[in-house]
C-alpha positions as CSV (number, residue, x, y, z in Angstrom):
1,M,-0.2,-0.1,0.2
2,C,1.4,3.2,-0.6
3,G,0.3,7.0,1.3
4,Q,-0.9,9.0,0.1
5,G,-1.0,12.4,1.7
6,R,-3.4,13.2,4.3
7,A,-6.1,15.4,4.3
8,Q,-7.8,16.6,7.5
9,E,-11.5,16.4,8.0
10,R,-13.0,17.1,11.5
11,R,-10.0,17.5,13.2
12,Q,-8.7,14.0,12.6
13,I,-5.4,13.9,10.0
14,R,-5.7,10.0,8.4
15,V,-3.4,9.0,5.8
16,W,-5.0,7.2,2.1
17,W,-3.5,4.2,1.3
18,K,-3.8,3.1,-2.3
19,G,-2.2,-0.2,-3.7
20,P,-1.5,-2.9,-2.8
21,Y,1.2,-2.7,-5.2
22,F,3.5,-5.4,-5.8
23,V,7.1,-5.2,-4.7
24,L,10.1,-5.5,-7.2
25,G,12.8,-4.9,-6.0
26,Q,15.0,-1.3,-3.9
27,G,14.7,1.2,-7.1
28,E,17.9,3.4,-7.5
29,Q,18.2,5.8,-4.8
30,K,18.6,5.1,-1.3
31,D,15.8,3.9,0.3
32,F,13.3,4.1,-3.1
33,Y,11.4,0.9,-4.1
34,V,10.5,0.0,-7.1
35,V,6.5,-1.3,-7.1
36,Q,3.9,-2.6,-9.7
37,D,0.2,-1.8,-10.2
38,P,-1.1,-5.9,-10.9
39,A,-4.0,-4.0,-12.1
40,D,-1.8,-2.1,-15.3
41,L,0.8,-3.3,-15.1
42,C,2.4,0.1,-14.6
43,E,5.8,0.8,-12.4
44,Y,6.0,3.5,-9.7
45,S,9.1,4.5,-8.0
46,F,7.7,5.6,-3.6
47,H,10.4,6.2,-0.5
48,I,9.8,3.4,1.6
49,S,8.1,6.3,3.5
50,R,5.0,6.0,2.3
51,L,5.1,1.8,1.9
52,A,3.0,-0.3,3.8
53,E,2.2,-3.7,4.0
54,Y,-0.4,-5.4,2.8
55,D,-2.3,-8.4,4.3
56,L,-3.7,-10.1,0.5
57,S,-4.9,-12.8,2.9
58,R,-8.2,-9.9,3.4
59,T,-9.3,-9.8,-0.2
60,A,-9.7,-12.7,-2.4
61,D,-8.5,-10.1,-5.4
62,P,-6.4,-7.2,-4.5
63,I,-6.9,-6.3,-7.7
64,D,-10.9,-5.2,-6.9
65,I,-9.1,-3.7,-3.8
66,I,-7.4,-0.7,-6.8
67,A,-10.1,-1.0,-9.0
68,L,-12.1,1.0,-6.3
69,D,-8.9,3.7,-5.8
70,D,-9.8,5.1,-9.0
71,G,-13.0,4.8,-9.6
72,E,-12.1,2.1,-11.9
73,D,-13.8,-1.1,-12.6
74,V,-12.0,-4.4,-13.8
75,I,-12.7,-6.4,-17.1
76,E,-13.1,-10.0,-16.4
77,E,-13.6,-10.7,-20.1
78,I,-13.3,-10.2,-23.9
79,L,-16.3,-11.3,-25.6
80,K,-15.7,-10.3,-28.6
81,H,-13.6,-7.7,-30.7
82,K,-13.5,-5.5,-34.2
83,M,-10.1,-5.2,-35.5
84,P,-10.2,-3.3,-39.4
85,S,-7.4,-2.9,-40.2
86,T,-4.1,-2.8,-38.5
87,K,-4.2,0.3,-37.3
88,K,-4.1,-0.5,-33.7
89,S,-5.9,2.7,-33.2
90,T,-8.8,0.8,-35.1
91,W,-9.0,-1.6,-33.1
92,Q,-12.1,-2.1,-30.7
93,F,-13.3,-4.7,-28.0
94,L,-16.7,-5.7,-26.1
95,C,-15.5,-5.8,-22.3
96,K,-17.6,-7.7,-19.7
97,W,-16.9,-5.4,-16.8
98,R,-16.5,-6.9,-13.6
99,F,-19.3,-4.7,-10.8
100,D,-21.1,-2.9,-14.3
101,P,-23.5,-5.8,-15.6
102,E,-23.2,-3.7,-19.3
103,P,-20.5,-4.5,-21.5
104,S,-18.9,-2.1,-23.7
105,W,-16.8,-1.5,-26.2
106,E,-13.5,-0.4,-25.8
107,P,-10.3,0.9,-27.2
108,W,-7.0,-1.5,-27.6
109,S,-4.9,1.8,-26.1
110,A,-6.2,5.4,-24.7
111,E,-4.9,8.2,-22.8
112,V,-6.6,9.5,-19.5
113,G,-5.0,12.8,-18.2
114,N,-1.4,11.0,-17.7
115,K,-2.3,7.1,-17.2
116,K,-2.8,4.4,-20.2
117,T,-5.9,3.1,-20.8
118,G,-7.5,0.5,-22.6
119,V,-7.2,-3.6,-23.2
120,R,-3.8,-3.8,-24.5
121,N,-2.0,-5.2,-20.7
122,C,-5.2,-6.4,-19.7
123,P,-5.6,-10.4,-18.3
124,A,-8.3,-10.4,-20.2
125,L,-6.3,-10.1,-23.2
126,D,-4.3,-13.1,-22.8
127,E,-6.8,-15.2,-22.5
128,Y,-8.6,-13.7,-25.7
129,A,-6.1,-14.5,-27.3
130,K,-5.7,-17.7,-26.0
131,K,-8.8,-18.7,-27.9
132,H,-8.7,-17.0,-30.9
133,P,-4.9,-17.3,-32.8
134,K,-6.1,-13.9,-35.5
135,V,-5.6,-12.1,-32.5
136,A,-2.8,-13.6,-30.8
137,K,-0.7,-12.5,-33.7
138,M,-1.8,-8.9,-34.5
139,I,-1.0,-8.2,-30.7
140,G,2.4,-10.4,-31.2
141,K,0.9,-13.1,-28.8
142,G,0.8,-15.8,-31.1
């Protein structure tokens, strides 16, 4: 878990936490560690003072907790795809969400603020590619 600063509410100070992350190892600078977000596989570097241990036995799937950090949902399964050309910016995937009953079409890759989104790093895409050899070949996993 990573501390996200302090907020004052009714004269109480509380720490906001984000994560959990997987610790990959010590960073280049003293007292910094490189961690990975298991939801999108992005890597970050945090000072040790901002990290706390998370007991993985507290939840069935840590990705559910991570999704709540940003008000996001988790792609549970990819149902269909549209690949009208070899240009990845045209690719769309019909995604079934863990917490939303309505599937939606999502792009291969997109940028929201400074965060990359889309299905390109999604574990559900790997599972979908195993069942669809043409898709596996186009995304470089076949």
